[in-house]
PyMOL CGO cylinders between C-alpha atoms (Angstrom):
from pymol import cmd
from pymol.cgo import CYLINDER

trace = [
    CYLINDER, 0.00, 0.00, 0.00, 1.40, 3.37, -0.95, 0.3, 1, 1, 1, 1, 1, 1,
    CYLINDER, 1.40, 3.37, -0.95, 0.55, 6.29, 1.30, 0.3, 1, 1, 1, 1, 1, 1,
    CYLINDER, 0.55, 6.29, 1.30, 1.40, 9.92, 0.61, 0.3, 1, 1, 1, 1, 1, 1,
    CYLINDER, 1.40, 9.92, 0.61, 1.46, 12.52, 3.36, 0.3, 1, 1, 1, 1, 1, 1,
    CYLINDER, 1.46, 12.52, 3.36, 1.90, 16.22, 2.67, 0.3, 1, 1, 1, 1, 1, 1,
    CYLINDER, 1.90, 16.22, 2.67, 3.72, 18.17, 5.38, 0.3, 1, 1, 1, 1, 1, 1,
    CYLINDER, 3.72, 18.17, 5.38, 4.59, 21.82, 4.88, 0.3, 1, 1, 1, 1, 1, 1,
    CYLINDER, 4.59, 21.82, 4.88, 4.85, 21.43, 1.13, 0.3, 1, 1, 1, 1, 1, 1,
    CYLINDER, 4.85, 21.43, 1.13, 6.94, 18.25, 1.37, 0.3, 1, 1, 1, 1, 1, 1,
    CYLINDER, 6.94, 18.25, 1.37, 5.41, 15.09, 0.08, 0.3, 1, 1, 1, 1, 1, 1,
    CYLINDER, 5.41, 15.09, 0.08, 6.44, 11.93, 1.90, 0.3, 1, 1, 1, 1, 1, 1,
    CYLINDER, 6.44, 11.93, 1.90, 5.77, 8.46, 0.61, 0.3, 1, 1, 1, 1, 1, 1,
    CYLINDER, 5.77, 8.46, 0.61, 5.59, 5.55, 3.01, 0.3, 1, 1, 1, 1, 1, 1,
    CYLINDER, 5.59, 5.55, 3.01, 5.74, 2.02, 1.73, 0.3, 1, 1, 1, 1, 1, 1,
    CYLINDER, 5.74, 2.02, 1.73, 3.67, -0.39, 3.77, 0.3, 1, 1, 1, 1, 1, 1,
    CYLINDER, 3.67, -0.39, 3.77, 3.64, -3.91, 2.41, 0.3, 1, 1, 1, 1, 1, 1,
    CYLINDER, 3.64, -3.91, 2.41, 0.08, -5.11, 1.97, 0.3, 1, 1, 1, 1, 1, 1,
    CYLINDER, 0.08, -5.11, 1.97, 1.44, -8.65, 1.70, 0.3, 1, 1, 1, 1, 1, 1,
    CYLINDER, 1.44, -8.65, 1.70, 3.00, -8.84, 5.16, 0.3, 1, 1, 1, 1, 1, 1,
    CYLINDER, 3.00, -8.84, 5.16, 0.85, -11.72, 6.34, 0.3, 1, 1, 1, 1, 1, 1,
    CYLINDER, 0.85, -11.72, 6.34, 3.01, -14.79, 7.07, 0.3, 1, 1, 1, 1, 1, 1,
    CYLINDER, 3.01, -14.79, 7.07, 3.33, -17.16, 4.15, 0.3, 1, 1, 1, 1, 1, 1,
    CYLINDER, 3.33, -17.16, 4.15, 3.59, -20.91, 4.46, 0.3, 1, 1, 1, 1, 1, 1,
    CYLINDER, 3.59, -20.91, 4.46, 6.69, -22.53, 3.09, 0.3, 1, 1, 1, 1, 1, 1,
    CYLINDER, 6.69, -22.53, 3.09, 9.08, -19.62, 3.54, 0.3, 1, 1, 1, 1, 1, 1,
    CYLINDER, 9.08, -19.62, 3.54, 12.30, -20.40, 5.38, 0.3, 1, 1, 1, 1, 1, 1,
    CYLINDER, 12.30, -20.40, 5.38, 13.29, -18.23, 8.34, 0.3, 1, 1, 1, 1, 1, 1,
    CYLINDER, 13.29, -18.23, 8.34, 15.96, -15.65, 7.63, 0.3, 1, 1, 1, 1, 1, 1,
    CYLINDER, 15.96, -15.65, 7.63, 19.51, -16.73, 8.39, 0.3, 1, 1, 1, 1, 1, 1,
    CYLINDER, 19.51, -16.73, 8.39, 22.61, -14.58, 8.37, 0.3, 1, 1, 1, 1, 1, 1,
    CYLINDER, 22.61, -14.58, 8.37, 26.13, -14.90, 9.73, 0.3, 1, 1, 1, 1, 1, 1,
    CYLINDER, 26.13, -14.90, 9.73, 27.81, -12.53, 12.16, 0.3, 1, 1, 1, 1, 1, 1,
    CYLINDER, 27.81, -12.53, 12.16, 30.37, -11.42, 9.57, 0.3, 1, 1, 1, 1, 1, 1,
    CYLINDER, 30.37, -11.42, 9.57, 27.54, -10.18, 7.32, 0.3, 1, 1, 1, 1, 1, 1,
    CYLINDER, 27.54, -10.18, 7.32, 25.98, -8.17, 10.14, 0.3, 1, 1, 1, 1, 1, 1,
    CYLINDER, 25.98, -8.17, 10.14, 29.38, -6.64, 10.99, 0.3, 1, 1, 1, 1, 1, 1,
    CYLINDER, 29.38, -6.64, 10.99, 29.92, -5.59, 7.36, 0.3, 1, 1, 1, 1, 1, 1,
    CYLINDER, 29.92, -5.59, 7.36, 26.32, -4.37, 7.22, 0.3, 1, 1, 1, 1, 1, 1,
    CYLINDER, 26.32, -4.37, 7.22, 26.86, -2.20, 10.31, 0.3, 1, 1, 1, 1, 1, 1,
    CYLINDER, 26.86, -2.20, 10.31, 29.76, -0.45, 8.57, 0.3, 1, 1, 1, 1, 1, 1,
    CYLINDER, 29.76, -0.45, 8.57, 27.87, 0.01, 5.30, 0.3, 1, 1, 1, 1, 1, 1,
    CYLINDER, 27.87, 0.01, 5.30, 24.82, 1.24, 7.24, 0.3, 1, 1, 1, 1, 1, 1,
    CYLINDER, 24.82, 1.24, 7.24, 26.96, 3.91, 8.93, 0.3, 1, 1, 1, 1, 1, 1,
    CYLINDER, 26.96, 3.91, 8.93, 28.24, 5.09, 5.54, 0.3, 1, 1, 1, 1, 1, 1,
    CYLINDER, 28.24, 5.09, 5.54, 25.08, 4.87, 3.45, 0.3, 1, 1, 1, 1, 1, 1,
    CYLINDER, 25.08, 4.87, 3.45, 22.02, 4.84, 5.72, 0.3, 1, 1, 1, 1, 1, 1,
    CYLINDER, 22.02, 4.84, 5.72, 22.65, 6.45, 9.11, 0.3, 1, 1, 1, 1, 1, 1,
    CYLINDER, 22.65, 6.45, 9.11, 22.43, 10.01, 7.83, 0.3, 1, 1, 1, 1, 1, 1,
    CYLINDER, 22.43, 10.01, 7.83, 18.72, 9.55, 7.12, 0.3, 1, 1, 1, 1, 1, 1,
    CYLINDER, 18.72, 9.55, 7.12, 17.68, 6.62, 9.33, 0.3, 1, 1, 1, 1, 1, 1,
    CYLINDER, 17.68, 6.62, 9.33, 19.79, 7.57, 12.35, 0.3, 1, 1, 1, 1, 1, 1,
    CYLINDER, 19.79, 7.57, 12.35, 22.85, 5.95, 13.91, 0.3, 1, 1, 1, 1, 1, 1,
    CYLINDER, 22.85, 5.95, 13.91, 20.67, 3.82, 16.20, 0.3, 1, 1, 1, 1, 1, 1,
    CYLINDER, 20.67, 3.82, 16.20, 18.11, 2.96, 13.45, 0.3, 1, 1, 1, 1, 1, 1,
    CYLINDER, 18.11, 2.96, 13.45, 15.57, 5.15, 15.23, 0.3, 1, 1, 1, 1, 1, 1,
    CYLINDER, 15.57, 5.15, 15.23, 14.74, 7.29, 12.22, 0.3, 1, 1, 1, 1, 1, 1,
    CYLINDER, 14.74, 7.29, 12.22, 15.76, 10.86, 11.60, 0.3, 1, 1, 1, 1, 1, 1,
    CYLINDER, 15.76, 10.86, 11.60, 14.24, 13.81, 9.79, 0.3, 1, 1, 1, 1, 1, 1,
    CYLINDER, 14.24, 13.81, 9.79, 11.24, 12.36, 7.96, 0.3, 1, 1, 1, 1, 1, 1,
    CYLINDER, 11.24, 12.36, 7.96, 12.59, 8.85, 7.44, 0.3, 1, 1, 1, 1, 1, 1,
    CYLINDER, 12.59, 8.85, 7.44, 11.28, 5.77, 9.24, 0.3, 1, 1, 1, 1, 1, 1,
    CYLINDER, 11.28, 5.77, 9.24, 12.96, 3.93, 12.06, 0.3, 1, 1, 1, 1, 1, 1,
    CYLINDER, 12.96, 3.93, 12.06, 14.39, 0.59, 10.99, 0.3, 1, 1, 1, 1, 1, 1,
    CYLINDER, 14.39, 0.59, 10.99, 13.64, -1.02, 14.33, 0.3, 1, 1, 1, 1, 1, 1,
    CYLINDER, 13.64, -1.02, 14.33, 10.31, -1.93, 15.79, 0.3, 1, 1, 1, 1, 1, 1,
    CYLINDER, 10.31, -1.93, 15.79, 7.15, -1.06, 13.87, 0.3, 1, 1, 1, 1, 1, 1,
    CYLINDER, 7.15, -1.06, 13.87, 8.79, -0.63, 10.45, 0.3, 1, 1, 1, 1, 1, 1,
    CYLINDER, 8.79, -0.63, 10.45, 10.37, -4.08, 10.56, 0.3, 1, 1, 1, 1, 1, 1,
    CYLINDER, 10.37, -4.08, 10.56, 7.26, -5.59, 12.17, 0.3, 1, 1, 1, 1, 1, 1,
    CYLINDER, 7.26, -5.59, 12.17, 5.29, -4.38, 9.14, 0.3, 1, 1, 1, 1, 1, 1,
    CYLINDER, 5.29, -4.38, 9.14, 7.46, -6.56, 6.90, 0.3, 1, 1, 1, 1, 1, 1,
    CYLINDER, 7.46, -6.56, 6.90, 7.31, -9.66, 9.17, 0.3, 1, 1, 1, 1, 1, 1,
    CYLINDER, 7.31, -9.66, 9.17, 6.21, -12.79, 7.38, 0.3, 1, 1, 1, 1, 1, 1,
    CYLINDER, 6.21, -12.79, 7.38, 6.80, -11.30, 3.95, 0.3, 1, 1, 1, 1, 1, 1,
    CYLINDER, 6.80, -11.30, 3.95, 9.49, -12.63, 1.64, 0.3, 1, 1, 1, 1, 1, 1,
    CYLINDER, 9.49, -12.63, 1.64, 12.75, -10.80, 2.31, 0.3, 1, 1, 1, 1, 1, 1,
    CYLINDER, 12.75, -10.80, 2.31, 12.96, -10.32, -1.45, 0.3, 1, 1, 1, 1, 1, 1,
    CYLINDER, 12.96, -10.32, -1.45, 10.36, -7.55, -1.18, 0.3, 1, 1, 1, 1, 1, 1,
    CYLINDER, 10.36, -7.55, -1.18, 12.45, -5.44, 1.19, 0.3, 1, 1, 1, 1, 1, 1,
    CYLINDER, 12.45, -5.44, 1.19, 15.72, -6.36, -0.58, 0.3, 1, 1, 1, 1, 1, 1,
    CYLINDER, 15.72, -6.36, -0.58, 14.32, -5.33, -3.98, 0.3, 1, 1, 1, 1, 1, 1,
    CYLINDER, 14.32, -5.33, -3.98, 13.05, -2.05, -2.53, 0.3, 1, 1, 1, 1, 1, 1,
    CYLINDER, 13.05, -2.05, -2.53, 16.50, -1.36, -1.07, 0.3, 1, 1, 1, 1, 1, 1,
    CYLINDER, 16.50, -1.36, -1.07, 18.19, -2.23, -4.39, 0.3, 1, 1, 1, 1, 1, 1,
    CYLINDER, 18.19, -2.23, -4.39, 15.94, 0.10, -6.35, 0.3, 1, 1, 1, 1, 1, 1,
    CYLINDER, 15.94, 0.10, -6.35, 15.37, 3.04, -3.99, 0.3, 1, 1, 1, 1, 1, 1,
    CYLINDER, 15.37, 3.04, -3.99, 18.16, 3.27, -1.42, 0.3, 1, 1, 1, 1, 1, 1,
    CYLINDER, 18.16, 3.27, -1.42, 20.14, 5.17, -0.44, 0.3, 1, 1, 1, 1, 1, 1,
    CYLINDER, 20.14, 5.17, -0.44, 17.86, 8.10, -1.12, 0.3, 1, 1, 1, 1, 1, 1,
    CYLINDER, 17.86, 8.10, -1.12, 20.77, 10.31, -2.21, 0.3, 1, 1, 1, 1, 1, 1,
    CYLINDER, 20.77, 10.31, -2.21, 22.00, 7.74, -4.76, 0.3, 1, 1, 1, 1, 1, 1,
    CYLINDER, 22.00, 7.74, -4.76, 19.39, 5.02, -5.39, 0.3, 1, 1, 1, 1, 1, 1,
    CYLINDER, 19.39, 5.02, -5.39, 20.64, 1.70, -6.67, 0.3, 1, 1, 1, 1, 1, 1,
    CYLINDER, 20.64, 1.70, -6.67, 24.32, 2.40, -6.05, 0.3, 1, 1, 1, 1, 1, 1,
    CYLINDER, 24.32, 2.40, -6.05, 24.89, -0.24, -3.37, 0.3, 1, 1, 1, 1, 1, 1,
    CYLINDER, 24.89, -0.24, -3.37, 25.80, -3.74, -4.49, 0.3, 1, 1, 1, 1, 1, 1,
    CYLINDER, 25.80, -3.74, -4.49, 23.54, -6.72, -3.85, 0.3, 1, 1, 1, 1, 1, 1,
    CYLINDER, 23.54, -6.72, -3.85, 26.11, -7.93, -1.32, 0.3, 1, 1, 1, 1, 1, 1,
    CYLINDER, 26.11, -7.93, -1.32, 26.05, -4.56, 0.48, 0.3, 1, 1, 1, 1, 1, 1,
    CYLINDER, 26.05, -4.56, 0.48, 22.25, -4.71, 0.70, 0.3, 1, 1, 1, 1, 1, 1,
    CYLINDER, 22.25, -4.71, 0.70, 22.31, -8.29, 1.99, 0.3, 1, 1, 1, 1, 1, 1,
    CYLINDER, 22.31, -8.29, 1.99, 24.85, -7.23, 4.62, 0.3, 1, 1, 1, 1, 1, 1,
    CYLINDER, 24.85, -7.23, 4.62, 22.65, -4.28, 5.64, 0.3, 1, 1, 1, 1, 1, 1,
    CYLINDER, 22.65, -4.28, 5.64, 19.66, -6.63, 5.89, 0.3, 1, 1, 1, 1, 1, 1,
    CYLINDER, 19.66, -6.63, 5.89, 21.73, -8.94, 8.11, 0.3, 1, 1, 1, 1, 1, 1,
    CYLINDER, 21.73, -8.94, 8.11, 22.56, -5.94, 10.31, 0.3, 1, 1, 1, 1, 1, 1,
    CYLINDER, 22.56, -5.94, 10.31, 18.86, -4.96, 10.48, 0.3, 1, 1, 1, 1, 1, 1,
    CYLINDER, 18.86, -4.96, 10.48, 17.96, -8.52, 11.46, 0.3, 1, 1, 1, 1, 1, 1,
    CYLINDER, 17.96, -8.52, 11.46, 20.60, -8.48, 14.19, 0.3, 1, 1, 1, 1, 1, 1,
    CYLINDER, 20.60, -8.48, 14.19, 19.50, -5.10, 15.53, 0.3, 1, 1, 1, 1, 1, 1,
    CYLINDER, 19.50, -5.10, 15.53, 15.91, -6.34, 15.66, 0.3, 1, 1, 1, 1, 1, 1,
    CYLINDER, 15.91, -6.34, 15.66, 16.77, -9.35, 17.79, 0.3, 1, 1, 1, 1, 1, 1,
    CYLINDER, 16.77, -9.35, 17.79, 17.20, -12.09, 15.18, 0.3, 1, 1, 1, 1, 1, 1,
    CYLINDER, 17.20, -12.09, 15.18, 20.10, -14.32, 16.19, 0.3, 1, 1, 1, 1, 1, 1,
    CYLINDER, 20.10, -14.32, 16.19, 22.78, -15.23, 13.62, 0.3, 1, 1, 1, 1, 1, 1,
    CYLINDER, 22.78, -15.23, 13.62, 22.62, -18.64, 12.03, 0.3, 1, 1, 1, 1, 1, 1,
    CYLINDER, 22.62, -18.64, 12.03, 24.99, -20.94, 10.19, 0.3, 1, 1, 1, 1, 1, 1,
    CYLINDER, 24.99, -20.94, 10.19, 24.16, -19.82, 6.65, 0.3, 1, 1, 1, 1, 1, 1,
    CYLINDER, 24.16, -19.82, 6.65, 24.74, -16.38, 5.15, 0.3, 1, 1, 1, 1, 1, 1,
    CYLINDER, 24.74, -16.38, 5.15, 21.79, -14.37, 3.93, 0.3, 1, 1, 1, 1, 1, 1,
    CYLINDER, 21.79, -14.37, 3.93, 21.69, -14.68, 0.13, 0.3, 1, 1, 1, 1, 1, 1,
    CYLINDER, 21.69, -14.68, 0.13, 22.44, -11.63, -1.97, 0.3, 1, 1, 1, 1, 1, 1,
    CYLINDER, 22.44, -11.63, -1.97, 20.13, -12.72, -4.80, 0.3, 1, 1, 1, 1, 1, 1,
    CYLINDER, 20.13, -12.72, -4.80, 16.54, -11.59, -5.11, 0.3, 1, 1, 1, 1, 1, 1,
    CYLINDER, 16.54, -11.59, -5.11, 15.37, -14.99, -6.38, 0.3, 1, 1, 1, 1, 1, 1,
    CYLINDER, 15.37, -14.99, -6.38, 16.82, -16.78, -3.34, 0.3, 1, 1, 1, 1, 1, 1,
    CYLINDER, 16.82, -16.78, -3.34, 15.30, -14.22, -0.95, 0.3, 1, 1, 1, 1, 1, 1,
    CYLINDER, 15.30, -14.22, -0.95, 11.85, -14.95, -2.42, 0.3, 1, 1, 1, 1, 1, 1,
    CYLINDER, 11.85, -14.95, -2.42, 11.92, -18.12, -0.29, 0.3, 1, 1, 1, 1, 1, 1,
    CYLINDER, 11.92, -18.12, -0.29, 13.07, -16.48, 2.95, 0.3, 1, 1, 1, 1, 1, 1,
    CYLINDER, 13.07, -16.48, 2.95, 10.86, -14.55, 5.34, 0.3, 1, 1, 1, 1, 1, 1,
    CYLINDER, 10.86, -14.55, 5.34, 11.50, -11.78, 7.77, 0.3, 1, 1, 1, 1, 1, 1,
    CYLINDER, 11.50, -11.78, 7.77, 10.58, -13.27, 11.15, 0.3, 1, 1, 1, 1, 1, 1,
    CYLINDER, 10.58, -13.27, 11.15, 8.11, -11.64, 13.49, 0.3, 1, 1, 1, 1, 1, 1,
    CYLINDER, 8.11, -11.64, 13.49, 9.85, -9.04, 15.60, 0.3, 1, 1, 1, 1, 1, 1,
    CYLINDER, 9.85, -9.04, 15.60, 8.89, -8.50, 19.21, 0.3, 1, 1, 1, 1, 1, 1,
    CYLINDER, 8.89, -8.50, 19.21, 8.03, -4.86, 19.79, 0.3, 1, 1, 1, 1, 1, 1,
]
cmd.load_cgo(trace, "trace")
């Protein structure tokens, strides 16, 4: 669902996945600690200016902890990954590599309480179609 809010002449678009109901047959997300560590560094360089150093949101951008991530729970990680690939970072959309975006996703999973696993998070959209973002406790 696409929502547009007009504030003081600025138009903000919020993406809320209408498909976020859990889907049967999707594997739980798995990432390794090394990915999350790389993702933390890339996040600092490419994302923190808008989303905040602690993922709490800044300016008019959403927090990447809590409600935002809960809205994507149960959906294929491909949906969020593809959005990141196409639209982020806002200052230079599409400039991060697939590996960078997978690392950032691993960092977001870690920061939202998902424990690392034994397998790295794939950096391919097709593979992420079969992986779901787990429910996050708010």
